[in-house]
C-alpha positions as a Markdown table, in Angstrom:
| # | Residue | x | y | z |
|---|---|---|---|---|
| 1 | Met | -12.7 | 22.7 | -19.1 |
| 2 | Ile | -16.4 | 22.5 | -18.1 |
| 3 | Leu | -16.8 | 22.0 | -14.3 |
| 4 | Ile | -19.9 | 20.3 | -12.9 |
| 5 | Val | -20.5 | 19.9 | -9.2 |
| 6 | Asn | -22.6 | 16.8 | -8.5 |
| 7 | Lys | -21.7 | 14.4 | -5.7 |
| 8 | Arg | -24.3 | 11.9 | -6.8 |
| 9 | Leu | -22.5 | 11.2 | -10.0 |
| 10 | Leu | -19.4 | 9.9 | -8.2 |
| 11 | Ser | -18.7 | 7.0 | -5.9 |
| 12 | Ser | -17.6 | 7.9 | -2.4 |
| 13 | Arg | -14.0 | 6.9 | -3.3 |
| 14 | Phe | -13.5 | 9.7 | -5.9 |
| 15 | Lys | -13.3 | 13.5 | -5.5 |
| 16 | Gly | -13.7 | 14.0 | -9.3 |
| 17 | Ile | -13.6 | 12.5 | -12.7 |
| 18 | Thr | -12.8 | 13.8 | -16.1 |
| 19 | Leu | -15.1 | 12.8 | -19.0 |
| 20 | Trp | -14.1 | 14.9 | -22.0 |
| 21 | Pro | -14.9 | 17.9 | -22.0 |
| 22 | Phe | -16.4 | 17.8 | -18.5 |
| 23 | Val | -14.8 | 17.6 | -15.0 |
| 24 | Ile | -17.3 | 16.3 | -12.5 |
| 25 | Leu | -16.5 | 17.4 | -8.9 |
| 26 | Lys | -17.8 | 16.0 | -5.7 |
| 27 | Asn | -18.1 | 19.4 | -4.0 |
| 28 | Gln | -17.9 | 23.1 | -4.7 |
| 29 | Asn | -14.6 | 23.6 | -2.8 |
| 30 | Leu | -12.7 | 21.6 | -5.4 |
| 31 | Lys | -13.2 | 24.5 | -7.9 |
| 32 | Lys | -10.6 | 26.4 | -5.8 |
| 33 | Asp | -8.1 | 23.5 | -5.5 |
| 34 | Lys | -5.5 | 24.5 | -8.2 |
| 35 | Phe | -3.5 | 21.3 | -7.9 |
| 36 | Phe | -6.6 | 19.1 | -8.1 |
| 37 | Leu | -7.8 | 21.0 | -11.2 |
| 38 | Asn | -4.3 | 20.8 | -12.7 |
| 39 | His | -4.5 | 17.0 | -12.2 |
| 40 | Glu | -7.8 | 17.0 | -14.1 |
| 41 | Arg | -6.4 | 19.3 | -16.9 |
| 42 | Ile | -3.6 | 16.7 | -17.4 |
| 43 | His | -6.3 | 14.1 | -18.0 |
| 44 | Leu | -8.1 | 16.4 | -20.4 |
| 45 | Arg | -4.8 | 16.7 | -22.4 |
| 46 | Gln | -4.3 | 13.0 | -22.3 |
| 47 | Gln | -7.9 | 12.4 | -23.6 |
| 48 | Leu | -7.4 | 15.0 | -26.3 |
| 49 | Glu | -4.2 | 13.5 | -27.7 |
| 50 | Met | -5.7 | 10.0 | -27.6 |
| 51 | Leu | -8.8 | 11.1 | -29.4 |
| 52 | Val | -10.9 | 10.5 | -26.2 |
| 53 | Ile | -12.1 | 7.0 | -26.9 |
| 54 | Phe | -8.6 | 5.5 | -27.0 |
| 55 | Phe | -7.9 | 7.1 | -23.6 |
| 56 | Tyr | -10.8 | 5.2 | -22.0 |
| 57 | Ile | -9.7 | 1.9 | -23.8 |
| 58 | Trp | -6.1 | 2.3 | -22.6 |
| 59 | Tyr | -7.2 | 3.3 | -19.1 |
| 60 | Leu | -9.5 | 0.3 | -18.7 |
| 61 | Ala | -7.1 | -2.1 | -20.2 |
| 62 | Glu | -4.2 | -0.9 | -18.1 |
| 63 | Tyr | -6.4 | -0.9 | -14.9 |
| 64 | Leu | -7.5 | -4.5 | -15.6 |
| 65 | Trp | -3.9 | -5.6 | -16.3 |
| 66 | Arg | -2.6 | -4.0 | -13.1 |
| 67 | Tyr | -5.6 | -5.4 | -11.1 |
| 68 | Leu | -4.9 | -8.9 | -12.3 |
| 69 | Lys | -1.3 | -8.6 | -11.3 |
| 70 | Ser | -1.9 | -7.0 | -7.9 |
| 71 | Gly | -5.4 | -8.2 | -6.9 |
| 72 | Asn | -5.9 | -4.7 | -5.3 |
| 73 | Ser | -8.1 | -2.1 | -7.0 |
| 74 | Leu | -6.6 | 0.9 | -5.3 |
| 75 | Lys | -3.0 | -0.2 | -6.2 |
| 76 | Ala | -4.1 | -0.9 | -9.8 |
| 77 | Tyr | -5.7 | 2.6 | -10.1 |
| 78 | Lys | -2.6 | 4.3 | -8.6 |
| 79 | Asn | -0.3 | 2.5 | -11.0 |
| 80 | Ile | -2.1 | 3.3 | -14.3 |
| 81 | Ser | 0.4 | 5.3 | -16.3 |
| 82 | Leu | -2.2 | 8.0 | -17.0 |
| 83 | Glu | -2.8 | 8.5 | -13.3 |
| 84 | Arg | 0.9 | 8.3 | -12.4 |
| 85 | Glu | 1.6 | 11.2 | -14.8 |
| 86 | Ala | -1.3 | 13.3 | -13.4 |
| 87 | Tyr | -0.4 | 12.6 | -9.8 |
| 88 | Arg | 3.3 | 13.3 | -10.2 |
| 89 | Arg | 2.8 | 16.5 | -12.2 |
| 90 | Glu | -0.3 | 18.0 | -10.5 |
| 91 | Asn | 1.8 | 20.3 | -8.3 |
| 92 | Asp | 3.6 | 21.7 | -11.4 |
| 93 | Leu | 1.2 | 24.3 | -12.6 |
| 94 | Thr | 3.3 | 25.0 | -15.7 |
| 95 | Tyr | 3.6 | 21.4 | -16.7 |
| 96 | Leu | 1.1 | 21.5 | -19.5 |
| 97 | Asn | 3.0 | 24.4 | -21.2 |
| 98 | Asn | 5.9 | 22.1 | -22.0 |
| 99 | Arg | 4.4 | 18.6 | -21.8 |
| 100 | Pro | 5.6 | 16.3 | -24.6 |
| 101 | Phe | 3.1 | 14.4 | -26.7 |
| 102 | Trp | 2.1 | 11.1 | -25.0 |
| 103 | Ala | 4.2 | 11.9 | -22.0 |
| 104 | Phe | 2.3 | 9.3 | -20.0 |
| 105 | Leu | 4.3 | 6.6 | -21.7 |
| 106 | Lys | 7.2 | 7.5 | -19.5 |
| 107 | Phe | 5.2 | 6.3 | -16.5 |
| 108 | Leu | 4.6 | 2.8 | -17.8 |
């Protein structure tokens, strides 16, 4: 995981974003947030197992689908299966040790 701190690369709504193999952080303090970093590590694993490009295709398609259903961008984002897995498991610092392949499918 390559951490980059640059607040100008992110919109004000996001603390960070994972773009294989980089994690772009809004501020330096996030480097110390073990749960936030675990959330981003989960996204790195998802991207790796989906050969990176398919992660972004899936993410965008699922976001658009959920946005069309709800009409709410935040609700659509929070309900993307990839995000649901990362948010639900970010506090479990050992999760990636035993995470099954394509585990995000359980969060559809």
